[in-house]
Steps between C-alpha positions, in 0.01 A plus 500: 500500500146619520366210716761564757444878506126439542564272797722768658238761457220282637681324787828682563526744788742781540666520838721760660847541377433406136410139581254331259316214666401217265492221752151398410614357159875511459733470798301344789190351353582402141259500204636213298304596193658850516847349568447270190422805284805673640719202420360486147574867451859462614543210261363717226736785579800272520391265218812546296729399786598152617457508867642212703433631851266733677659681807288673767522587867289363789220523569271696279688419176475124540137449394533741203818332376356147547198572284712691256739211452221293341493750222872454435478121462516431870851631555625479863428782745782596732421737793735687708452438871489785749621303803762244566366152480630150566367412158758714336827303487816554298607820336267789486452819291409771735403870488384762751148638439324793675126461520307820449184336645665341800756774572778240545797351324548132450722258311339310223653163408482254201686170485768498232372156378186657363640787296776416244683697227302324225173628642277772335327664784175703520444672829132518604361694793183669623621851561774738379527815712860610598653195336686355802365147466557502122862626551564215738362247251709655220806469716436129550443451126831678428691292752368179350619592155150428364349722225242749614223517246298756683256570783119445501329728748137483588457850653773768463473824712610738232504784757795340664837482333575117482374437152652811349830443655527131396388572144775762480737209569364324196287244678186393318208542732145403395241637739135402452365799694688819576347716765602872450346621824300404803312811611212532740427132494501497117729295276616682182661289226772627261394530141 
C-alpha cells in the first residue's frame, strides 16, 4: 500500500533493536484518514470472504479494527484484553503472549460470549514481528471453534520470522507494508 509506505518513510523512525516507531500516525496518535484507507484496503483484499467478526488485541489494534469494520458492513470488533478486568465475566478464552516490544509475557483474554463456532474471523493488528501476539489470537480463534479467514497486518517486519513461520502453517496473512530491513535509520521495504 503505497500511501502507508510513504507515511512510514516520511514520519516513521527507526529505533534501536529493530523497532519502527510510527506513533505519530498509527499507534499513539492516529491519522483517521489513513486508517480509513487501511480499512478499505483490507476489505478489498478479503472482498471474497464473508467476515462476521474482526478480532484484535489491545491497545494499538483497536482503532485500526474499528475503522476497518466499517468496510465490512460494520461487523463487530472483539479485542483481546491484556489484563484481568471486572468487565470480563463468565468463561474466557485465554492465551499466553510474549511481547517483543515490552519484554514481558501476559495472558490475553476474550469472553466466550463474543466468539462462537459460527463466526468467520479476520484478525487485524498493527504489527507482525515475531508473531507472538498473532499466535495468541490464533489460539483463541481455534478454541472458539470459529473459522479463521486470515490476518490483516498493517506493517510486517519481514526481517523477523513471525510472518514466514505462520505462512508455513497455511495461515493467510495480508500485510500492507513489509519492511525487509531497518538499517542506519533507514527503512527498506520488501519488493
